[in-house]
C-alpha positions in Angstrom: 56.3 140.4 104.9 55.1 138.0 107.5 55.7 137.8 111.2 56.8 134.7 113.1 54.3 133.0 115.3 56.7 132.6 118.3 57.1 135.7 120.4 60.7 136.9 120.2 61.7 138.3 123.6 65.5 138.5 123.1 65.3 142.1 121.8 63.5 144.2 124.5 60.8 145.9 122.5 61.2 149.6 122.5 58.9 149.8 119.5 55.3 150.3 120.3 52.7 149.8 117.6 51.7 153.3 116.4 48.5 152.2 114.7 46.2 149.2 115.2 46.6 148.1 111.6 50.4 147.6 111.8 52.6 144.6 112.7 56.0 143.9 114.2 58.6 141.6 112.6 62.2 140.7 113.6 64.9 139.8 111.1 68.5 138.6 111.7 70.8 139.0 108.7 74.3 139.9 109.5 75.3 143.5 110.3 72.2 145.1 111.7 73.2 148.7 110.7 73.1 147.7 107.0 69.9 145.7 107.3 68.2 148.5 109.3 69.1 151.0 106.6 67.5 148.8 103.8 64.3 148.5 105.8 64.2 152.2 106.7 64.1 153.0 103.0 61.2 150.6 102.3 57.7 151.9 101.8 55.4 150.8 104.6 58.1 150.5 107.3 57.2 153.0 110.0 60.0 152.5 112.6 63.0 150.2 113.3 65.1 149.0 116.3 68.4 147.1 116.3 69.5 144.5 118.9 70.4 140.9 119.3 68.5 137.7 119.1 69.1 134.1 120.1 72.3 133.2 122.0 72.8 132.7 125.7 70.6 134.4 128.2 71.7 137.6 130.0 73.0 140.9 128.8 75.6 141.1 126.0 77.3 143.8 124.0 78.4 144.4 120.4 82.0 143.2 121.0 80.9 139.9 122.6 78.3 139.3 119.8 80.9 140.0 117.0 83.3 137.6 118.6 80.8 134.8 118.0 81.1 133.5 121.5 77.6 134.3 122.6 75.6 132.6 119.9 73.6 135.8 119.3 72.8 137.2 115.9 72.4 140.9 115.1 68.8 141.7 114.3 66.4 144.4 113.3 62.8 144.7 114.6 60.5 146.8 112.6 56.9 148.1 112.6 55.3 147.9 109.2 52.0 148.3 107.5 51.2 145.0 105.9 49.0 146.6 103.3 
């Protein structure tokens, strides 16, 4: 896994790095519940957080995002051990 070079600020980070040797990554890939479950089962993933990325500025909610009107994508942020 690799992290993007640009800082993603669209999902407020509730995840804090639990160790100095870990990294954060954000993935947008359809329904975040399914994607989150896959990553939660991967060795080396320490914690996950779901939210939205991209789209218009300002608060949004699940119904608005699913309508396609906001331009957001459902996303999962995770802390992982790159080793």
